[in-house]
C-alpha positions as a Python dict, from the first residue, in 0.01 Angstrom:
ca = {
    (1, 'M'): (0, 0, 0),
    (2, 'T'): (-349, 159, 34),
    (3, 'E'): (-245, 162, 378),
    (4, 'T'): (87, 315, 366),
    (5, 'F'): (-49, 602, 184),
    (6, 'H'): (-333, 671, 383),
    (7, 'E'): (-81, 695, 673),
    (8, 'T'): (114, 901, 481),
    (9, 'L'): (-187, 1157, 450),
    (10, 'I'): (-226, 1189, 816),
    (11, 'R'): (170, 1263, 902),
    (12, 'L'): (150, 1514, 660),
    (13, 'W'): (-258, 1644, 738),
    (14, 'S'): (-148, 1621, 1129),
    (15, 'L'): (203, 1785, 1092),
    (16, 'D'): (382, 1494, 1256),
    (17, 'R'): (645, 1672, 1497),
    (18, 'D'): (889, 1434, 1318),
    (19, 'V'): (843, 1565, 981),
    (20, 'V'): (813, 1919, 1068),
    (21, 'A'): (1153, 1896, 1260),
    (22, 'I'): (1321, 1728, 990),
    (23, 'A'): (1261, 1931, 701),
    (24, 'W'): (1265, 2282, 904),
    (25, 'L'): (1630, 2160, 977),
    (26, 'S'): (1703, 2038, 613),
    (27, 'L'): (1527, 2404, 493),
    (28, 'R'): (1790, 2607, 736),
    (29, 'V'): (2085, 2359, 665),
    (30, 'S'): (2033, 2446, 255),
    (31, 'L'): (1944, 2793, 272),
    (32, 'T'): (2256, 2900, 524),
    (33, 'A'): (2483, 2653, 280),
    (34, 'V'): (2354, 2823, -56),
    (35, 'G'): (2353, 3185, 137),
    (36, 'I'): (2741, 3106, 197),
    (37, 'G'): (2793, 2981, -169),
    (38, 'L'): (2627, 3293, -324),
    (39, 'A'): (2838, 3528, -103),
    (40, 'L'): (3192, 3325, -210),
    (41, 'G'): (3067, 3185, -604),
    (42, 'V'): (2930, 3476, -763),
    (43, 'P'): (3210, 3720, -713),
    (44, 'L'): (3452, 3462, -737),
    (45, 'G'): (3275, 3387, -1074),
    (46, 'A'): (3230, 3727, -1201),
    (47, 'L'): (3590, 3798, -1096),
    (48, 'V'): (3696, 3506, -1301),
    (49, 'A'): (3510, 3618, -1588),
    (50, 'V'): (3609, 3988, -1616),
    (51, 'A'): (3995, 3890, -1552),
    (52, 'R'): (4247, 3839, -1754),
    (53, 'F'): (4555, 3651, -1601),
    (54, 'P'): (4796, 3337, -1633),
    (55, 'G'): (4656, 3022, -1551),
    (56, 'R'): (4233, 3202, -1603),
    (57, 'D'): (4150, 2883, -1846),
    (58, 'A'): (4269, 2644, -1604),
    (59, 'L'): (4049, 2804, -1340),
    (60, 'V'): (3784, 2807, -1540),
    (61, 'A'): (3821, 2417, -1585),
    (62, 'L'): (3836, 2357, -1263),
    (63, 'L'): (3589, 2486, -1159),
    (64, 'N'): (3400, 2340, -1440),
    (65, 'A'): (3496, 1989, -1288),
    (66, 'F'): (3428, 2088, -943),
    (67, 'M'): (3067, 2133, -1007),
    (68, 'G'): (3049, 1743, -1016),
    (69, 'L'): (3220, 1719, -661),
    (70, 'P'): (3132, 1327, -527),
    (71, 'P'): (2935, 1443, -177),
    (72, 'V'): (3070, 1181, -30),
    (73, 'I'): (3444, 1279, -122),
    (74, 'V'): (3340, 1601, -27),
    (75, 'G'): (3211, 1442, 362),
    (76, 'L'): (3495, 1258, 399),
    (77, 'V'): (3783, 1495, 407),
    (78, 'L'): (3529, 1764, 603),
    (79, 'Y'): (3492, 1432, 863),
    (80, 'L'): (3894, 1390, 828),
    (81, 'V'): (3938, 1805, 901),
    (82, 'L'): (3702, 1790, 1165),
    (83, 'S'): (3713, 1513, 1349),
    (84, 'R'): (3930, 1528, 1684),
    (85, 'S'): (4264, 1438, 1532),
    (86, 'G'): (4172, 1694, 1239),
    (87, 'P'): (4336, 2080, 1240),
    (88, 'L'): (3958, 2216, 1310),
    (89, 'G'): (3884, 1911, 1595),
    (90, 'S'): (3948, 2171, 1873),
    (91, 'F'): (3564, 2334, 1767),
    (92, 'G'): (3368, 2028, 1806),
    (93, 'L'): (3160, 2051, 1449),
    (94, 'L'): (3177, 1686, 1389),
    (95, 'F'): (2809, 1545, 1396),
    (96, 'T'): (2612, 1876, 1417),
    (97, 'P'): (2468, 2101, 1175),
    (98, 'G'): (2742, 2322, 1153),
    (99, 'A'): (2942, 2051, 1026),
    (100, 'M'): (2622, 1985, 727),
    (101, 'I'): (2601, 2328, 643),
    (102, 'A'): (2962, 2362, 548),
    (103, 'A'): (2977, 2018, 311),
    (104, 'Q'): (2671, 2168, 157),
    (105, 'A'): (2850, 2518, 117),
    (106, 'V'): (3154, 2310, -14),
    (107, 'L'): (2965, 2127, -284),
    (108, 'A'): (2725, 2488, -355),
    (109, 'T'): (3026, 2703, -382),
    (110, 'P'): (3193, 2596, -718),
    (111, 'L'): (2861, 2537, -886),
    (112, 'V'): (2750, 2894, -797),
    (113, 'A'): (3115, 3005, -963),
    (114, 'A'): (3079, 2837, -1246),
    (115, 'L'): (2735, 2926, -1345),
    (116, 'S'): (2825, 3273, -1231),
    (117, 'R'): (3092, 3323, -1410),
    (118, 'Q'): (2880, 3219, -1754),
    (119, 'V'): (2622, 3475, -1687),
    (120, 'V'): (2832, 3735, -1640),
    (121, 'A'): (3090, 3664, -1929),
    (122, 'D'): (2746, 3681, -2132),
    (123, 'A'): (2643, 3984, -1972),
    (124, 'E'): (3009, 4148, -2053),
    (125, 'A'): (2978, 4071, -2430),
    (126, 'H'): (2709, 4319, -2447),
    (127, 'L'): (2865, 4591, -2247),
    (128, 'G'): (3240, 4490, -2150),
    (129, 'E'): (3423, 4726, -2390),
    (130, 'Q'): (3173, 4998, -2250),
    (131, 'L'): (3268, 4941, -1919),
    (132, 'R'): (3649, 4893, -2029),
    (133, 'S'): (3666, 5232, -2184),
    (134, 'L'): (3519, 5416, -1846),
    (135, 'R'): (3890, 5243, -1742),
    (136, 'L'): (3693, 5061, -1425),
    (137, 'S'): (3929, 4807, -1230),
    (138, 'A'): (3811, 4407, -1272),
    (139, 'P'): (3679, 4402, -945),
    (140, 'R'): (3487, 4721, -1019),
    (141, 'R'): (3326, 4553, -1366),
    (142, 'A'): (3263, 4236, -1195),
    (143, 'M'): (3008, 4439, -908),
    (144, 'V'): (2844, 4606, -1222),
    (145, 'L'): (2810, 4313, -1425),
    (146, 'I'): (2635, 4146, -1122),
    (147, 'F'): (2401, 4418, -1052),
    (148, 'D'): (2366, 4397, -1443),
    (149, 'A'): (2283, 4031, -1462),
    (150, 'R'): (2101, 3992, -1099),
    (151, 'F'): (1768, 3823, -1244),
    (152, 'S'): (1960, 3591, -1421),
    (153, 'L'): (2170, 3516, -1117),
    (154, 'V'): (1909, 3378, -991),
    (155, 'T'): (1882, 3049, -1158),
    (156, 'T'): (2205, 3056, -1011),
    (157, 'A'): (2083, 3027, -705),
    (158, 'L'): (1819, 2771, -790),
    (159, 'A'): (2056, 2546, -890),
    (160, 'A'): (2255, 2553, -587),
    (161, 'F'): (1962, 2562, -346),
    (162, 'G'): (1857, 2223, -578),
    (163, 'R'): (2208, 2046, -493),
    (164, 'A'): (2207, 2129, -151),
    (165, 'I'): (1850, 2031, -27),
    (166, 'S'): (1883, 1694, -203),
    (167, 'E'): (2234, 1625, -80),
    (168, 'I'): (2257, 1335, 103),
    (169, 'G'): (2657, 1161, 87),
    (170, 'A'): (2835, 1391, 276),
    (171, 'V'): (2580, 1499, 538),
    (172, 'L'): (2565, 1175, 633),
    (173, 'V'): (2941, 1104, 676),
    (174, 'V'): (2980, 1479, 855),
    (175, 'G'): (2622, 1498, 1033),
    (176, 'G'): (2583, 1122, 1129),
    (177, 'N'): (2179, 1120, 1092),
    (178, 'I'): (2157, 1157, 1459),
    (179, 'D'): (1772, 1162, 1559),
    (180, 'G'): (1644, 1543, 1651),
    (181, 'H'): (2002, 1657, 1583),
    (182, 'T'): (2107, 1623, 1228),
    (183, 'R'): (1893, 1427, 1060),
    (184, 'T'): (1785, 1572, 724),
    (185, 'M'): (1518, 1491, 479),
    (186, 'T'): (1721, 1300, 245),
    (187, 'T'): (1911, 1141, 491),
    (188, 'A'): (1568, 1038, 699),
    (189, 'I'): (1400, 934, 358),
    (190, 'S'): (1720, 682, 345),
    (191, 'L'): (1702, 533, 691),
    (192, 'E'): (1285, 477, 697),
    (193, 'T'): (1304, 285, 337),
    (194, 'Q'): (1541, 50, 505),
    (195, 'K'): (1359, 59, 845),
    (196, 'G'): (1057, -22, 614),
    (197, 'D'): (811, 296, 748),
    (198, 'L'): (737, 387, 428),
    (199, 'S'): (468, 609, 559),
    (200, 'L'): (715, 832, 686),
    (201, 'A'): (921, 832, 358),
    (202, 'L'): (702, 906, 160),
    (203, 'A'): (565, 1199, 382),
    (204, 'L'): (925, 1343, 391),
    (205, 'G'): (927, 1316, 38),
    (206, 'I'): (648, 1455, -61),
    (207, 'V'): (758, 1751, 188),
    (208, 'L'): (1100, 1766, 1),
    (209, 'M'): (919, 1824, -332),
    (210, 'G'): (680, 2062, -217),
    (211, 'L'): (971, 2266, -63),
    (212, 'V'): (1162, 2248, -385),
    (213, 'V'): (876, 2326, -587),
    (214, 'A'): (760, 2608, -339),
    (215, 'V'): (1088, 2792, -348),
    (216, 'N'): (1130, 2790, -714),
    (217, 'A'): (756, 2952, -734),
    (218, 'V'): (872, 3213, -510),
    (219, 'A'): (1184, 3263, -692),
    (220, 'A'): (1060, 3282, -1060),
    (221, 'F'): (710, 3527, -881),
    (222, 'L'): (992, 3696, -761),
    (223, 'R'): (1257, 3750, -1037),
    (224, 'S'): (929, 3831, -1289),
    (225, 'H'): (789, 4135, -1032),
    (226, 'A'): (1133, 4258, -1000),
    (227, 'A'): (1212, 4271, -1417),
    (228, 'R'): (925, 4432, -1463),
    (229, 'A'): (975, 4689, -1169),
    (230, 'Y'): (1279, 4806, -1314),
    (231, 'G'): (1188, 4788, -1655),
}
């Protein structure tokens, strides 16, 4: 055990090439997926929060249910869609970082939408009557409330990032865990543990935790700084 920890420290201290490459791919894939999730989920959640239409309650329930989408099911569906016999097979996305981004985006979007809906609904409780008195359309009210609740939505972004960066099931199915191409920190940790290379698995685990803590710390700092700047 002592030898394993020693090897782990050496890998971290020397910035082992495998560790750096896997960490960079994981970060790039997850941040891109979260960006897509925010671009789609925040407007959707805000619009559902302010609009009134038939079936709205069912849509809210569906968004809440999709927060817990099983990753392996998402991976399986995307595998069928992106495989050669699937409708998008001609694009050649299967077993590429693009497929992994798509899988994480599918998982992140409903989470972002559901959390954004609640944040915007809370903001509407304070400003909704004023905005309606201005006779603004639902999309306009949604945009105003998104801006008003922008600092609170940082937590939504962090939740989406946490789900994306720690995902293993879907990215393993559509990415294939190919060395040097689609191997992320989570899939590599699982593989290296099974192979018995505990030093690499531990090094990747430490890097993964470090990235999550660092992203959360940066987001908290920016949120605090922006909140003070805008009063």
